Each structure stands twice: as structure tokens, then as C-alpha cells.
C-alpha positions as CSV (number, residue, x, y, z in Angstrom):
1,M,-28.8,8.2,-4.5
2,P,-27.3,9.7,-1.3
3,D,-23.6,10.5,-1.2
4,T,-22.0,7.9,1.0
5,R,-18.5,9.0,0.7
6,T,-16.4,9.2,3.9
7,A,-15.2,12.6,5.1
8,Q,-11.5,12.9,5.8
9,T,-10.9,16.4,7.1
10,P,-8.6,17.2,10.1
11,S,-11.6,17.8,12.4
12,D,-13.3,14.5,11.3
13,A,-10.1,12.6,11.9
14,G,-9.6,14.1,15.4
15,L,-6.1,15.4,14.5
16,S,-3.9,17.4,16.8
17,A,-3.0,21.0,15.8
18,L,0.4,19.9,14.6
19,D,-1.1,17.0,12.6
20,T,-3.6,19.4,11.1
21,V,-0.8,21.7,9.9
22,V,1.0,18.6,8.4
23,W,-2.2,17.6,6.6
24,Q,-2.8,21.1,5.2
25,T,0.8,21.4,4.1
26,W,0.6,18.0,2.3
27,K,-2.5,19.2,0.5
28,A,-0.7,22.3,-0.7
29,V,2.6,20.6,-1.8
30,K,3.5,21.0,-5.5
31,L,6.2,18.6,-6.6
32,P,8.2,18.2,-9.8
33,E,7.0,15.5,-12.2
34,G,8.3,12.1,-11.1
35,Y,7.9,12.7,-7.3
36,H,5.1,12.1,-4.9
37,A,4.4,13.0,-1.2
38,E,2.9,10.8,1.5
39,I,2.1,11.4,5.2
40,I,3.6,8.5,7.1
41,E,3.4,8.5,10.9
42,G,2.9,12.3,11.0
43,T,5.7,13.2,8.6
44,I,5.6,14.3,5.0
45,E,7.9,12.0,3.0
46,V,8.8,12.7,-0.6
47,S,9.8,9.8,-3.0
48,P,10.8,9.6,-6.6
49,T,9.2,7.3,-9.2
50,G,10.7,3.9,-8.9
51,C,13.5,2.6,-11.1
52,F,12.9,0.1,-13.9
53,A,13.3,-3.1,-11.7
54,H,10.7,-1.6,-9.2
55,G,8.3,-0.7,-11.9
56,Q,8.7,-4.0,-13.7
57,I,7.6,-6.0,-10.6
58,V,4.7,-3.6,-10.0
59,N,3.5,-4.0,-13.6
60,L,4.0,-7.7,-13.8
61,L,2.0,-8.1,-10.6
62,R,-0.8,-5.8,-11.9
63,D,-0.9,-7.7,-15.2
64,E,-1.5,-11.0,-13.3
65,L,-4.0,-9.6,-10.7
66,V,-6.3,-7.9,-13.3
67,P,-7.5,-11.2,-14.9
68,F,-7.4,-13.0,-11.5
69,L,-10.0,-10.5,-10.1
70,K,-12.0,-10.2,-13.4
71,E,-15.0,-12.2,-12.2
72,T,-15.0,-10.8,-8.7
73,D,-16.4,-7.6,-7.1
74,F,-12.8,-6.2,-6.6
75,V,-10.3,-4.4,-8.7
76,V,-6.6,-3.5,-8.5
77,R,-5.5,0.1,-8.4
78,N,-2.4,2.3,-8.0
79,D,-1.4,6.0,-8.3
80,M,-4.1,7.0,-5.8
81,N,-4.0,8.3,-2.2
82,V,-5.1,6.0,0.5
83,V,-6.3,8.1,3.4
84,H,-6.6,7.2,7.1
85,R,-6.9,9.6,10.0
86,G,-4.6,12.3,8.7
87,S,-2.2,9.8,7.0
88,A,-2.0,9.6,3.2
89,W,-0.2,6.8,1.4
90,I,0.4,6.0,-2.2
91,P,0.9,2.2,-2.3
92,D,2.4,0.5,-5.3
93,L,-0.8,-1.5,-5.7
94,F,-3.9,-2.1,-3.7
95,I,-7.2,-4.0,-4.0
96,V,-10.6,-2.3,-3.4
97,P,-14.2,-3.0,-4.2
98,R,-15.2,-2.5,-7.8
99,D,-17.7,0.2,-6.8
100,I,-14.8,2.4,-5.8
101,D,-16.7,5.7,-6.1
102,R,-18.5,5.3,-2.8
103,H,-15.2,4.9,-1.0
104,V,-13.7,8.2,-2.2
105,T,-13.1,10.7,0.6
106,A,-15.5,13.6,0.8
107,D,-12.8,16.0,-0.3
108,G,-11.9,13.8,-3.3
109,L,-8.3,13.4,-2.3
110,G,-8.3,9.6,-2.3
111,I,-9.7,6.3,-1.2
112,T,-10.5,5.5,2.5
113,A,-8.2,2.9,4.0
114,A,-11.3,1.0,5.3
115,A,-12.1,0.0,1.7
116,V,-8.6,-1.5,1.0
117,R,-8.5,-5.3,1.2
118,L,-4.9,-5.8,0.2
119,V,-1.9,-3.5,-0.2
120,V,1.4,-4.2,-1.9
121,E,4.7,-2.3,-1.6
122,V,7.8,-3.1,-3.7
123,V,10.8,-2.0,-1.7
124,S,13.1,0.6,-3.4
125,P,16.8,0.8,-2.9
126,G,18.3,2.9,-0.1
127,A,18.1,2.7,3.7
128,R,15.4,5.4,3.9
129,N,13.1,3.7,1.4
130,Q,13.6,0.3,3.0
131,D,12.8,1.6,6.4
132,R,9.6,3.2,5.1
133,D,8.2,0.0,3.5
134,R,9.6,-2.6,6.0
135,V,9.0,-0.7,9.2
136,K,6.9,2.5,9.0
137,K,4.3,1.3,6.5
138,R,4.2,-2.1,8.2
139,R,3.1,-0.3,11.4
140,A,0.8,2.2,9.6
141,Y,-1.1,-0.4,7.5
142,A,-1.6,-2.5,10.6
143,R,-3.0,0.5,12.5
144,A,-5.4,1.1,9.7
145,G,-6.6,-2.6,9.9
146,I,-5.8,-3.4,6.2
147,P,-6.3,-7.2,6.0
148,V,-3.3,-8.2,3.9
149,Y,0.1,-6.4,3.3
150,V,2.5,-7.9,0.7
151,I,6.1,-6.7,0.7
152,I,8.2,-7.6,-2.3
153,D,11.8,-6.9,-1.3
154,D,14.5,-6.9,-3.9
155,H,17.0,-5.8,-1.3
156,D,16.5,-8.3,1.5
157,A,19.4,-10.8,1.1
158,E,18.7,-12.3,-2.4
159,G,15.1,-11.1,-2.5
160,T,12.1,-12.0,-0.3
161,V,8.3,-11.8,-0.4
162,T,6.6,-11.3,2.9
163,V,2.8,-11.7,3.3
164,L,1.4,-10.1,6.5
165,T,-2.1,-11.0,7.6
166,E,-4.3,-10.6,10.7
167,P,-3.5,-7.0,11.5
168,R,-3.4,-6.0,15.2
169,P,-4.0,-2.2,15.2
170,D,-3.4,-1.9,18.9
171,R,0.0,-3.5,18.6
172,E,0.8,-1.8,15.2
173,D,1.8,-5.2,13.8
174,W,0.5,-8.4,12.3
175,A,-0.2,-11.8,13.8
176,G,0.3,-13.7,10.5
177,V,3.8,-13.4,9.0
178,H,4.9,-15.6,6.1
179,Q,8.2,-14.9,4.3
180,V,9.8,-16.8,1.4
181,P,12.9,-16.2,-0.7
182,Y,12.7,-15.2,-4.4
183,G,12.2,-18.4,-6.5
184,T,9.7,-19.8,-3.9
185,E,6.0,-19.4,-4.6
186,V,3.8,-17.9,-2.0
187,V,0.0,-18.2,-2.1
188,L,-2.1,-15.4,-0.7
189,P,-4.1,-16.9,2.1
190,E,-7.2,-14.7,2.3
191,G,-9.1,-11.8,0.8
192,P,-10.2,-11.1,-2.8
193,A,-6.9,-12.4,-4.1
194,K,-7.0,-15.6,-2.0
195,G,-5.2,-18.3,-4.0
196,F,-3.2,-15.8,-6.1
197,V,0.4,-16.9,-6.5
198,V,3.4,-14.6,-6.1
199,G,6.3,-16.4,-7.7
200,E,9.2,-16.2,-10.0
201,A,7.2,-15.0,-12.9
202,I,6.7,-11.7,-11.0
203,T,9.8,-11.4,-8.9
204,G,12.4,-13.2,-10.9
205,A,14.6,-15.9,-9.4
206,R,16.9,-15.4,-6.4
207,R,19.2,-12.4,-6.9
208,S,23.0,-12.8,-6.8
209,R,24.6,-9.9,-5.0
């Protein structure tokens, strides 16, 4: 069977000289346990492992998505690089085809963004983390054409869930935007997880600050 994996080298991605240096530096980065590095909008960003509340939401969401997708051709994954034209992200969760091996980059560093059908980020505390998930990754995932982006934000007022659909890569944004407060159910409108409910069982009720 031929190797159909997608190459993601600096030359293949058409990167500038500076972006190539950033890419090579990211590949060489060695971090202490509990940290990971991403390339977001041309910059290497280092983040720690999420706190308990962050991890709890991620794990509750994964626990619900696994059986929801059981009879489909898709699976939920995390702790993997998603690569797109010199960018490298590590989403909290994402959904890809079950035959994931053919979507591994030629260098084995991660999964191509073109295979990702849905991506989820749970916002961490701190202005820098919030800007990354609410602004930078919102633009980046739209540029990559990922069909659905779900932002679970414990730090927006009393907590919100935002579902972004219909990416507009040329505008670096999304045509479909639906946001609800914690305690209100939101149903994913499209993709492999269409009909999946993100509600209080995952996020908890509205937070009191």
C-alpha cells in the first residue's frame, strides 16, 4: 500500500526564512515535564499542563465523545501536534478520521490540520492564555479551514461555551458563531459530532465569581 502521508517540511509549506528558523527551533525544543510548545502565528509559545478544573472539563468531554463516536468513522484524540503550514498546535481535544495513520505528517511530528473535523480548547486562567485561545487560535484554526471550533471558557463572565462554524480562511474568522452561558446546553450543529450536547454535565453550572 503506498504511503499517502502528507509532507510538512519548511520547503513544502512555502515558509519564509524566518518561519523556517522558527520551525526548526520548535522541533529542537526540549522542555521540562509538564510543559508543551506550540507555533502560533509564527511564534513559539510554551504552556504548562492545565490545572485540575481545566483537565476535568477536558476529560469529561472526552468521556462523553468516545461513546458518541463509537459507531462512526471518527475518533477523538489529544496530546498530539496538529500541523499546518509551519504552525503546530496541541489542542485540548480534536476529532479526526479513525484511519488516522494516513493523516500523519511525513516527518511523523503530528497530524495534518486538513484531517481535523473539530477542535476544542478549554481556556486556561491568565490574560496570555485567554488571548491565545480566544483570539490567536480562533484566527489560526479559521485559516486552516477546520470546520468546527469549540471554546469552553471558564473565565468569560460566569463561563461560556462558544461554537464556531463555517470557517473563512481569507478573513481569519468564522461565519457561524453561537455562544451560550454555562448551564445552557449547546448542540453541535455539524460534523462527526453533530447532535452532541455540551452542557452542565461537562462544564458545570454557571460560575459565581
